[in-house]
VOGU-3710 file (C-alpha; in Angstrom, 3 decimals, decimal comma):
1> xxxxxxxxxx> 23,286/-14,079/-17,142  23,540/-16,973/-14,783  21,392/-15,071/-12,124  19,151/-13,555/-14,432  17,795/-16,750/-15,925  16,444/-17,711/-12,566  14,077/-14,705/-12,606  10,377/-15,287/-12,564  7,422/-12,996/-11,789  6,528/-14,182/-8,474
11> xxxxxxxxxx> 4,777/-11,045/-7,436  2,524/-11,325/-10,512  1,541/-15,128/-10,054  0,920/-14,338/-6,133  -1,323/-11,435/-6,842  -3,307/-13,502/-9,542  -3,580/-16,494/-7,423  -4,397/-14,441/-4,214  -7,962/-14,404/-2,481  -9,664/-11,392/-4,284
21> xxxxxxxxxx> -10,157/-9,394/-0,711  -8,370/-7,209/1,505  -7,618/-10,037/3,940  -4,567/-10,927/1,978  -3,177/-7,680/2,106  -0,177/-6,856/4,456  -1,226/-4,300/7,018  -4,821/-4,754/6,552  -7,304/-5,691/9,346  -8,232/-9,401/8,823
31> xxxxxxxxxx> -12,066/-9,071/8,366  -14,410/-8,672/5,638  -13,450/-5,726/3,266  -15,818/-2,781/3,248  -18,014/-3,137/0,197  -17,288/-0,671/-2,618  -20,974/0,846/-2,133  -20,206/1,755/1,553  -17,157/3,991/0,568  -18,122/7,596/0,972
41> xxxxxxxxxx> -16,241/8,399/-2,272  -18,351/5,917/-4,329  -21,434/7,328/-2,806  -20,459/10,831/-4,693  -19,343/8,981/-7,977  -21,955/11,184/-9,950  -20,557/14,358/-8,756  -16,971/13,143/-9,080  -17,935/11,727/-12,498  -19,386/15,185/-13,672
51> xxxxxxxxxx> -16,210/17,075/-12,587  -14,076/14,827/-14,297  -15,879/15,134/-17,530  -16,314/18,777/-17,432  -13,112/20,084/-15,924  -9,108/19,472/-16,750  -8,237/18,898/-13,370  -9,920/17,793/-10,344  -8,643/18,019/-6,791  -10,386/15,125/-4,645
61> xxxxxxxxxx> -9,875/16,151/-1,165  -11,117/13,127/0,737  -10,743/12,182/4,380  -8,836/9,017/5,410  -10,952/5,882/4,985  -13,362/7,391/2,347  -11,955/5,403/-0,428  -10,268/8,089/-2,785  -8,043/5,561/-4,347  -9,913/2,515/-4,351
71> xxxxxxxxxx> -13,375/4,186/-5,571  -11,726/7,279/-7,173  -9,670/5,347/-9,727  -12,910/3,325/-10,832  -15,198/6,307/-11,108  -12,247/7,928/-13,267  -12,036/4,974/-15,288  -15,770/4,917/-16,012  -15,710/8,690/-16,736  -12,916/8,315/-19,516
81> xxxxxxxxxx> -15,151/5,725/-21,411  -14,685/2,262/-22,704  -11,702/2,989/-24,806  -10,055/5,269/-22,312  -6,619/4,420/-20,582  -5,321/5,759/-17,355  -2,230/5,737/-15,206  -2,212/5,825/-11,308  0,902/6,851/-9,401  1,652/5,614/-5,973
91> xxxxxxxxxx> 4,475/6,561/-3,678  5,013/2,912/-2,453  6,105/-0,233/-4,277  3,351/-2,237/-2,181  0,371/0,183/-3,082  1,336/-0,548/-6,850  0,905/-4,160/-6,551  -1,729/-4,383/-4,089  -4,492/-1,787/-5,289  -5,162/-3,812/-8,448
101> xxxxxxxxxx> -5,937/-6,907/-6,582  -8,596/-4,767/-4,427  -10,184/-3,136/-7,569  -10,183/-6,281/-9,547  -12,032/-7,849/-6,760  -14,510/-5,022/-6,880  -15,003/-5,474/-10,395  -15,347/-9,372/-10,136  -19,081/-9,054/-9,639  -19,464/-7,459/-13,379
111> xxxxxxxxxx> -16,521/-9,200/-14,760  -16,074/-12,454/-13,110  -13,146/-13,761/-15,231  -11,024/-10,742/-14,900  -7,583/-11,074/-13,394  -4,897/-8,813/-12,559  -2,952/-7,992/-15,646  -6,111/-8,308/-17,778  -7,626/-4,903/-17,779  -5,860/-3,618/-14,789
121> xxxxxxxxxx> -2,173/-4,228/-14,079  1,161/-2,597/-12,391  4,643/-1,779/-13,387  7,731/-0,863/-11,000  11,188/-1,246/-11,315  11,134/-4,795/-9,689  8,232/-6,552/-11,550  5,288/-6,072/-13,907  1,903/-7,574/-14,398  1,580/-8,580/-17,171
131> xxxxxxxxxx> 5,107/-9,774/-17,448  5,324/-9,370/-21,164  5,923/-5,467/-22,178  3,865/-5,787/-25,051  1,021/-6,807/-23,202  1,102/-3,609/-21,142  -0,545/-1,487/-23,924  -3,819/-3,518/-23,427  -4,085/-2,223/-19,702  -6,959/0,244/-19,377
141> xxxxxxxxxx> -5,580/1,111/-15,736  -1,822/1,240/-14,859  -0,602/1,361/-11,387  3,204/2,580/-11,186  5,421/4,606/-9,055  5,872/8,063/-9,977  9,439/7,556/-11,491  7,988/4,941/-13,473  5,509/7,435/-15,236  8,478/9,987/-15,524
151> xxxxxxxxxx> 10,319/7,557/-17,540  7,518/7,174/-19,916  7,410/10,793/-20,335  11,010/10,809/-21,252  10,147/8,486/-24,209  6,800/10,072/-24,986  6,896/13,571/-24,105  3,127/14,174/-24,372  2,086/10,711/-22,473  -0,166/10,243/-25,569
161> xxxxxxxxxx> -1,191/6,821/-24,558  -3,082/8,061/-21,599  -6,125/9,999/-21,321  -6,255/10,438/-17,615  -3,522/10,598/-14,890  -4,532/9,946/-11,039  -1,855/11,043/-8,571  -2,260/9,672/-5,104  -1,319/11,424/-1,844  -0,488/14,692/-3,386
171> xxxxxxxxxx> 0,182/16,586/-0,236  3,664/14,658/0,098  5,930/17,344/-1,877  8,558/14,697/-2,701  11,013/15,607/-5,415  9,335/13,045/-7,731  5,937/14,114/-6,869  6,991/17,832/-7,751  8,698/16,623/-10,888  5,612/14,831/-11,895
181> xxxxxxxxxx> 3,140/17,390/-11,235  5,098/20,033/-13,203  5,493/17,548/-16,028  1,716/16,819/-16,125  0,755/20,546/-16,283  3,209/21,115/-19,119  1,758/18,214/-21,141  -1,773/19,322/-20,158  -1,270/22,680/-21,531  0,158/21,403/-24,611
191> xxxxxxxxxx> -2,646/18,914/-25,366  -5,373/21,523/-24,213  -6,212/22,476/-27,783  -5,965/19,154/-29,520  -8,593/16,547/-29,846  -6,849/14,415/-27,043  -6,544/16,590/-24,022  -5,301/15,207/-20,816  -7,252/14,902/-17,544  -5,761/15,096/-14,171
201> xxxxxxxxxx> -6,925/13,647/-10,921  -4,902/14,700/-7,420  -5,960/13,337/-4,221  -5,141/13,724/-0,745  -6,835/14,701/2,709  -4,497/17,449/3,565  -3,377/18,757/0,182  -2,377/22,380/0,101  -5,721/23,006/-2,323  -5,126/26,794/-2,996
211> xxxxxxxxxx> -1,539/26,362/-4,069  -2,414/23,353/-6,392  -5,567/25,336/-7,693  -3,705/28,247/-8,568  -0,807/26,080/-10,447  -3,280/23,912/-12,508  -5,623/26,232/-14,507  -9,044/25,213/-14,475  -8,784/23,016/-11,597  -11,997/22,101/-9,529
221> xxxxxxxxxx> -12,403/21,066/-5,899  -14,411/18,047/-4,843  -14,475/17,630/-0,983  -15,386/14,601/0,682  -14,913/14,674/4,613  -14,193/11,480/6,511  -16,638/10,476/9,233  -14,626/11,314/12,443  -15,914/11,822/16,114  -14,728/14,281/18,708
231> xxxxxxxxxx> -11,328/13,425/20,217  -9,913/14,271/23,556  -6,758/16,530/23,188  -4,357/17,072/26,211  -1,377/19,122/25,467  1,971/18,704/27,227  2,554/21,535/30,000  6,155/22,162/28,574  8,364/21,349/25,398  10,219/18,299/25,598
241> xxxxxxxxxx> 14,040/18,151/24,530  14,456/15,981/21,531  16,888/13,616/23,403  14,288/13,313/26,263  11,342/12,303/24,044  11,688/8,692/24,182  11,459/8,459/28,053  8,685/11,120/28,031  6,458/9,173/25,541  7,120/5,839/27,581
251> xxxxxxxxxx> 6,134/7,888/30,725  3,082/9,297/28,983  1,814/5,494/27,884  2,268/4,597/31,519  0,277/7,342/32,513  -2,765/7,033/30,225  -2,657/3,126/31,158  -2,620/3,749/34,865  -5,701/6,439/34,729  -7,938/3,893/33,162
261> xxxxxxxxxx> -7,621/4,982/29,215  -9,089/2,089/27,215  -7,836/0,563/23,794  -4,662/0,215/21,737  -2,082/2,818/21,888  -0,121/4,271/18,869  3,045/6,331/19,763  4,803/8,196/16,863  8,444/8,625/16,896  10,912/10,150/14,478
271> xxxxxxxxxx> 12,964/7,069/14,059  13,852/3,503/15,051  16,627/4,609/17,648  14,002/6,502/19,444  11,425/3,638/19,239  14,192/1,207/20,705  15,088/3,553/23,565  11,196/3,963/24,331  10,741/0,401/24,012  13,474/-0,401/26,556
281> xxxxxxxxxx> 12,025/1,774/29,033  8,708/0,467/28,725  9,962/-2,938/29,202  11,681/-1,868/32,469  8,212/-0,214/33,672  6,627/-3,657/33,629  3,202/-2,270/32,304  1,506/-5,896/32,849  1,209/-9,347/30,927  -2,093/-8,182/29,381
291> xxxxxxxxxx> -0,032/-5,593/27,671  2,347/-6,191/24,368  4,736/-3,696/22,968  5,057/-3,687/18,970  7,304/-1,514/16,981  6,292/-0,422/13,505  8,270/1,255/10,830  8,523/1,418/7,124  11,282/-0,896/6,542  9,787/-3,991/8,377
301> xxxxxxxxxx> 9,218/-6,793/6,368  5,805/-8,040/5,122  6,302/-10,971/7,435  6,550/-8,823/10,475  3,794/-6,611/9,389  1,499/-9,660/9,068  2,574/-10,738/12,490  1,074/-7,497/13,931  -2,175/-7,985/11,890  -2,388/-11,522/13,220
311> xxxxxxxxxx> -1,913/-10,474/16,767  -4,701/-7,903/16,581  -6,988/-10,420/15,073  -6,341/-12,803/17,827  -7,395/-10,032/20,513  -6,725/-10,721/24,319  -3,920/-8,424/24,741  -3,738/-4,578/24,456  -0,906/-3,423/21,987  1,203/-0,517/22,310
321> xxxxxxxxxx> 2,389/0,439/18,948  5,730/2,494/18,652  5,959/3,777/15,090  7,531/6,031/12,733  5,764/8,218/10,019  5,173/4,923/8,270  1,746/4,703/10,695  0,613/8,015/9,555  -1,563/6,675/6,437  -3,207/3,502/5,287
331> xxxxxxxxxx> -3,659/1,513/8,448  -6,877/0,047/9,395  -5,713/-0,948/12,928  -8,075/-0,168/15,944  -6,490/2,692/17,666  -7,960/4,501/20,667  -5,003/6,600/21,911  -2,382/8,400/19,981  0,882/9,787/21,736  2,786/11,972/19,542
341> xxxxxxxxxx> 6,483/13,188/19,924  5,623/15,726/17,306  8,901/15,350/15,579  10,053/13,668/12,273  13,431/13,175/10,231  13,723/14,584/6,751  16,646/14,796/4,414  18,804/17,888/3,740  21,604/18,636/1,427  25,139/18,759/2,873
351> xxxxxxxxxx> 26,590/21,426/0,955  30,189/20,192/1,482  29,870/16,613/0,359  26,833/17,082/-2,094  24,995/14,290/-0,379  21,779/14,325/1,674  21,620/13,357/5,466  18,748/12,933/7,803  17,856/15,601/10,229  15,577/15,375/12,955
361> xxxxxxxxxx> 13,159/18,280/13,270  9,657/19,475/14,584  6,869/17,975/12,528  4,745/20,105/10,434  0,929/20,688/11,131  0,033/18,657/8,051  1,978/15,406/9,479  0,534/16,043/13,071  -2,834/16,421/11,654  -2,531/13,036/9,749
371> xxxxxxxxxx> -1,209/11,463/13,242  -4,249/12,873/15,042  -6,480/11,538/12,383  -5,598/7,715/13,525  -7,978/8,349/16,328  -11,665/9,844/16,318  -12,981/6,757/14,223  -14,519/5,034/16,945  -18,078/5,709/18,015  -17,414/6,785/21,781
381> xxxxxxxxxx> -18,799/5,292/24,797  -20,082/7,372/27,780  -17,163/9,584/28,400  -14,737/7,448/26,491  -13,507/9,592/23,591  -10,608/8,627/21,717  -7,378/10,442/23,210  -4,787/12,293/21,311  -1,479/13,470/23,591  1,088/15,521/21,939
391> xxxxxxxxxx> 4,199/15,838/23,802  4,492/19,543/23,072  2,508/22,620/24,507  -0,637/23,858/22,733  1,001/27,164/21,733  3,957/25,319/20,044  1,512/22,713/18,389  -0,632/25,286/16,876  2,219/27,612/15,808  3,997/24,924/13,717
401> xxxxxxxxxx> 4,420/25,465/9,946  1,400/24,168/7,976  3,827/22,401/5,407  7,361/21,650/5,531  9,686/22,971/3,173  9,485/21,197/-0,066  12,042/18,495/-0,761  13,009/19,842/-3,953  14,214/22,966/-2,120  16,422/21,128/0,434
411> xxxxxxxxxx> 18,021/18,042/-0,906  20,332/16,845/-3,653  18,780/17,319/-7,147  21,240/15,161/-9,233  18,792/12,367/-10,221  16,018/15,021/-10,675  18,141/17,153/-13,125  18,985/14,088/-14,963  15,194/12,978/-15,441  14,637/16,688/-16,388
421> xxxxxxxxxx> 17,447/16,643/-19,096  16,214/13,401/-20,532  12,649/14,859/-20,799  13,735/17,838/-22,768  13,393/20,487/-20,374  16,007/23,109/-19,008  16,080/22,572/-15,277  17,247/26,142/-14,323  14,391/27,995/-12,505  15,351/31,366/-14,058
431> xxxxxxxxxx> 15,923/30,203/-17,691  13,825/32,233/-20,366  13,909/29,250/-22,898  10,773/27,790/-24,215  11,587/24,633/-22,710  12,106/26,117/-19,221  10,921/23,880/-16,403  7,962/25,438/-14,404  8,398/24,313/-10,666  5,676/24,180/-8,179
441> xxxxxxxxxx> 8,424/25,025/-5,491  11,402/26,809/-6,911  14,930/25,113/-6,035  17,941/26,921/-4,880  20,191/27,488/-7,839  23,114/26,292/-5,688  21,624/22,916/-5,258  21,185/22,722/-9,155  24,828/23,982/-9,604  25,868/21,279/-7,393
451> xxxxxxxxxx> 23,837/18,438/-9,133  25,081/19,464/-12,374  28,737/19,393/-11,036  28,001/15,615/-9,884  26,533/14,738/-13,064  29,435/16,052/-15,136  32,067/14,015/-12,742  30,364/10,802/-13,583  30,013/11,624/-17,341  26,261/12,164/-17,511
461> xxxxxxxxxx> 26,607/15,524/-18,773  29,203/17,396/-21,068  31,096/20,640/-20,225  28,025/22,571/-21,386  25,502/20,656/-19,130  24,021/18,631/-22,138  23,004/15,091/-21,496  25,726/12,668/-22,981  24,774/9,221/-24,340  25,619/7,735/-21,053
471> xxxxxxxxxx> 23,467/9,892/-19,451  20,562/9,147/-21,562  20,883/5,638/-20,542  21,354/6,323/-16,990  18,118/8,368/-17,010  16,121/5,287/-18,456  16,984/3,419/-15,026  15,115/4,121/-11,841  18,117/4,253/-9,881  20,142/6,670/-7,690
481> xxxxxxxxxx> 22,570/8,579/-9,827  25,451/6,844/-8,871  24,157/3,407/-9,117  22,864/4,396/-12,413  26,352/5,241/-13,565  27,591/2,019/-12,221  25,397/-0,057/-14,390  26,518/2,146/-17,204  29,949/1,844/-16,467  29,603/-2,015/-15,989
491> xxxxxxxxxx> 28,456/-2,224/-19,480  31,457/-0,141/-20,896  34,042/-1,944/-18,943  32,387/-5,367/-19,779  31,310/-6,058/-16,269  27,454/-5,598/-16,657  26,554/-8,375/-14,092  29,078/-7,630/-11,276  28,065/-3,895/-11,830  24,567/-4,353/-11,727
501> xxxxxxxxxx> 24,587/-6,754/-9,026  26,454/-4,040/-6,913  23,922/-1,296/-7,933  21,071/-3,165/-7,027  22,413/-4,015/-3,421  23,395/-0,468/-2,994  20,164/0,753/-3,939  18,061/-1,720/-2,103  20,232/-3,099/0,816  23,304/-0,827/1,347
511> xxxxxxxxxx> 23,520/-1,458/5,162  23,479/-5,560/4,604  27,248/-5,694/5,438  26,622/-3,859/8,739  23,514/-5,920/9,642  25,438/-9,186/8,855  27,461/-9,008/12,022  30,644/-9,780/10,276  29,290/-12,985/8,777  30,172/-11,624/5,210
521> xxxxxxxxxx> 33,833/-11,873/5,823  34,240/-15,011/3,759  32,405/-13,460/1,027  35,108/-10,289/0,679  37,541/-11,451/-1,747  39,851/-8,738/-0,296  40,191/-7,103/2,940  39,944/-3,752/1,310  36,528/-3,563/0,149  33,026/-3,312/1,882
531> xxxxxxxxxx> 31,284/-3,680/-1,675  32,596/-6,829/-3,042  30,929/-8,896/-0,333  27,444/-7,175/-1,506  28,305/-8,406/-4,768  29,215/-12,123/-3,722  26,198/-12,113/-1,526  23,819/-11,551/-4,228  25,499/-13,896/-6,574  25,350/-16,650/-3,792
541> xxxxxxxxxx> 21,592/-15,801/-3,829  20,906/-16,296/-7,221  22,865/-19,584/-7,266  20,684/-20,815/-4,322  17,409/-22,669/-5,062  14,300/-20,538/-4,436  13,185/-22,930/-1,777  16,384/-22,369/0,200  16,963/-18,613/-0,359  15,174/-17,354/2,814
551> xxxxxxxxxx> 17,074/-19,662/4,978  20,337/-18,740/3,553  19,752/-14,922/4,149  18,243/-15,385/7,864  21,418/-17,378/8,576  23,360/-14,137/7,864  20,947/-12,248/10,015  19,486/-10,387/6,876  15,892/-9,784/5,904  14,729/-12,016/3,018
561> xxxxxxxxxx> 12,276/-9,242/1,632  14,987/-6,836/1,268  17,478/-9,539/-0,470  14,666/-10,547/-2,694  13,782/-6,874/-3,645  17,518/-6,362/-4,533  17,482/-9,474/-6,565  14,384/-8,459/-8,362  15,802/-5,236/-9,369  19,328/-6,921/-10,495
571> xxxxxxxxxx> 17,304/-9,154/-12,773  14,795/-6,768/-14,136  18,158/-4,364/-14,987  19,734/-7,313/-16,556  16,819/-8,202/-18,687  16,254/-4,634/-20,094  19,850/-4,128/-20,491  20,131/-7,038/-22,735  18,247/-5,337/-25,546  20,176/-2,089/-25,061
581> xxxxxxxxxx> 23,465/-1,163/-26,547  26,367/0,009/-24,541  26,006/3,543/-23,591  29,490/4,667/-24,722  31,742/3,733/-27,489  34,698/1,874/-25,970  37,777/-0,247/-26,741  37,608/-4,034/-27,262  40,267/-4,331/-24,616  38,085/-2,749/-21,913
591> xxxxxxxxxx> 35,052/-4,878/-23,052  36,824/-8,143/-22,535  38,167/-7,080/-19,165  35,019/-8,170/-16,979  35,094/-9,453/-13,731  37,030/-7,841/-10,855  39,362/-5,110/-12,696  36,035/-4,160/-14,889  34,061/-3,714/-11,857  36,791/-1,593/-10,124
601> xxxxxxxxxx> 37,072/0,615/-13,141  33,146/0,922/-13,120  33,255/1,929/-9,294  35,878/4,643/-9,944  33,931/6,139/-12,766  30,640/5,890/-11,238  31,670/7,253/-7,876  34,130/10,013/-9,341  32,183/12,526/-7,470  33,264/10,914/-4,076
611> xxxxxxxxxx> 36,820/9,610/-4,476  39,232/9,887/-1,360  42,632/10,932/-2,492  44,338/11,615/0,822  44,414/10,655/4,514  45,710/11,697/7,745  45,320/9,476/11,088  41,880/8,879/11,558  40,554/11,199/9,016  40,271/11,286/5,185
621> xxxxxxxxxx> 39,554/13,619/2,301  36,460/13,647/0,100  36,512/15,396/-2,984  33,059/16,934/-2,779  31,723/19,310/-5,535  31,706/22,043/-2,892  35,264/21,328/-1,829  37,024/18,864/0,465  35,493/17,888/3,607  37,149/15,835/6,561
631> xxxxxxxxxx> 35,199/12,951/7,706  35,523/10,305/10,183  36,569/6,792/8,971  34,147/3,623/9,450  35,343/0,847/11,450  36,203/-1,366/8,550  38,007/1,507/6,555  41,081/-0,121/4,813  42,671/3,152/6,146  42,658/1,685/9,579
641> xxxxxxxxxx> 45,213/-0,942/8,277  47,096/0,145/5,362  48,058/3,826/5,158  49,640/3,516/1,630  46,752/2,630/-0,543  46,341/5,202/-3,189  42,842/5,407/-4,068  39,538/4,857/-2,133  35,753/5,081/-2,695  33,269/6,016/-0,037
651> xxxxxxxxxx> 29,859/5,225/-1,618  27,942/7,127/0,984  28,274/9,778/3,647  25,909/10,355/6,413  26,007/12,868/9,156  25,402/11,936/12,833  25,190/13,869/15,854  27,578/12,745/18,559  27,646/14,955/21,974  25,942/17,617/20,194
661> xxxxxxxxxx> 28,590/17,511/17,336  27,915/16,610/13,641  30,255/13,858/12,273  30,444/12,559/8,768  30,727/8,897/8,471  31,624/7,070/5,405  29,379/3,968/5,319  30,863/1,707/2,787  34,568/1,838/1,457  36,167/0,331/-1,541
671> xxxxxxxxxx> 40,110/0,209/-2,433  41,022/0,009/-5,999  43,229/-2,998/-7,158  46,500/-2,330/-8,481  45,536/-3,515/-11,892  42,926/-0,736/-12,015  45,316/1,879/-10,620  47,822/1,087/-13,592  44,866/1,503/-16,195  43,358/4,649/-14,627
681> xxxxxxxxxx> 46,706/6,491/-13,785  49,240/5,056/-16,157  52,742/4,091/-15,758  54,025/7,664/-14,670  51,675/8,130/-11,819  53,905/7,709/-8,687  51,290/5,177/-7,177  51,427/2,507/-9,853  53,572/-0,432/-9,605  56,664/-0,575/-11,785
691> xxxxxxxxxx> 55,328/-3,183/-14,059  52,920/-1,012/-15,529  52,906/-0,638/-19,096  55,326/1,724/-20,967  54,290/5,385/-20,928  54,291/5,575/-24,713  51,499/3,318/-24,904  47,911/4,540/-24,472  46,336/3,180/-21,502  42,765/1,984/-22,325
701> xxxxxxxxxx> 41,415/4,712/-20,156  43,320/7,301/-22,296  42,099/5,284/-25,363  38,252/5,680/-24,429  38,633/9,482/-23,341  40,429/9,943/-26,669  37,466/8,212/-28,590  34,753/9,880/-26,456  36,510/13,271/-27,586  36,043/14,928/-24,345
711> xxxxxxxxxx> 36,862/18,721/-24,578  40,100/19,804/-23,989  39,456/21,222/-20,360  37,328/18,042/-19,389  40,559/15,750/-19,743  41,257/14,243/-16,270  44,729/15,692/-15,158  47,247/13,144/-13,803  46,345/12,812/-10,260  48,784/13,402/-7,253
721> xxxxxxxxxx> 48,515/12,646/-3,758  46,916/15,334/-1,763  48,718/17,079/1,131  46,735/17,491/3,963  47,345/20,596/5,857  47,299/20,617/9,757  44,269/22,400/10,971  44,574/25,387/12,743  44,992/25,253/16,486  42,159/26,026/18,944
731> xxxxxxxxxx> 42,215/29,687/20,213  43,022/28,735/23,655  46,080/26,576/22,518  47,391/29,504/20,489  46,854/31,914/23,365  48,512/29,789/25,872  51,598/29,080/23,465  51,934/33,062/23,059  51,933/33,333/26,934  54,261/30,270/27,420
741> xxxxxxxx> 56,656/32,008/25,036  56,598/35,436/26,447  57,283/33,874/29,983  60,219/31,967/28,616  61,818/34,882/26,857  61,044/37,061/30,197  62,986/34,799/32,350  65,351/33,660/29,987
//
């Protein structure tokens, strides 16, 4: 565990030593933090306290900037008494680590010696404070991601350690949020008639209160509107095509500047590609030396975000922010004008490959309301109201859906089914069993069927859909399904560190290979893999002294914060896995393999739902759970050099639009070594070298299969190359061929 030994709880140390005010928080305006007593939610603490004590569920509908999280959590802690314990879920890792700092600062007047990790702490898949797991039990308030609390529910089905759960930003109908709400409702019902009932607080400025009120019996609403001034809204005279939005947004920015509108401008886009297009157009417009153009998006580093904050504090220049949805919430920057493209990207399920892809669509009204809420906070001067300029018509804006289709109804559910099975639920929406899961938004049965097939292909479930020993282990990791399987199979094949390193990179920085501009070629180890460089990169990072790591990463054109996230995740999994027995029984021969061959086998098994088994020119075949799909090969595909390689792994598939046509791109590729092929396929397989073991001997893979005692129908058949059929000719070519044949016969 060479890399794991270098692990330190850097974030915890930083938080404990940080100044106890909001000036130290990325994205916060560098000014004195608003006093807790000035927050609107804190002013209503008696009303909120009574609602918590008298009702099982409280819907805290509070406007942006009212202190619903900061003040609301402290009111809740007082309401449950000195011996009470509560958990607070956040959607972002940053919020889990930074919120405790702010709350401890508030409490330091009453408890001057209190530090983060004493009474109020955090836990996420990268770090925890306190660092010793045993000390977590002394916390009275724990901030954690949603998945972390779900993992606790897998082990303790009643969450018996907690008296109250506080769910922040509940309007985000993400899959994890929805699974959590349904789980909490079930636990609340089971504990309702005991001497230890569970209290639940749900907060948001734009939640669907009627829907949640019907779902949670006995829920009561507490509404605290924010202080907002009138906003001057001017709609566009016509709808703008999506591909023209970057240019239209840039023109609107120039127009509002030319006509004399004052203040910083925030422009909302659907993604980074639109931001880059608009930025290029604005630079060409030469807006003036007193105007600065600044992109802002969720994947920016903390250093880049802090640089923006610094620029605002310095003043002098007017700033045009070009932002994604990341700027919809939790920003304290002074904004006077919002230009809104009224679009966003969200994930959808590709029914062929069983993978999610990003689709660009019209943003629903709740998103647009959040964006509009970025202005209207400034006391207007004479005739100078804040401005909101949506790039669509009033008819279209007001006719949008109030909320988008829930994520659980439109995306892959493999990880969610895994979580539900581990928690003892039956995930099928029409199940009549007592443990049937009660969804807030009922998912499509075909999506659940696809999830079960994917889980079964990687060995997480048996042929009856029950969780296997491997599946139980996978569920304990807060990872994507394939990456969790990779860690499990790394243990199985004696390549835990290599497999975990790859899983951490795929989870946190899968596009590192692309971003490094070819500089990782010396780390490849083989020309037929885009995955091995990721493992070697993380190994080199771990061997480098902490003081030199940032420079190492910057020299490769990569981001230090994302590499640190990947390394923190790697070390945390290694430390946790060290106390966990292997998830599957296996032979000693396989355990001794380790290194490259063991990693190869782990990759093969963990991506069994996305293995390519055939090729034709620039296309390849992906075994999707819904059938085979032809996809375009990436630039570095091994198929571009060697057409004879027998097995190939595609770790992710994304859909892009090119000239209006959807194309699926394999982003990361890996060819299996001949040694791994010999183990997987056996000597009789036509793709294995003649030096393979005699066919009378059991291969290690066959030995494992026998030991696990898979049902007869689940044993993998001997694999043979797939012959790709030629696609049918287009109609015009078939028509012309018929005419040409007729003319040829007619004139002999």
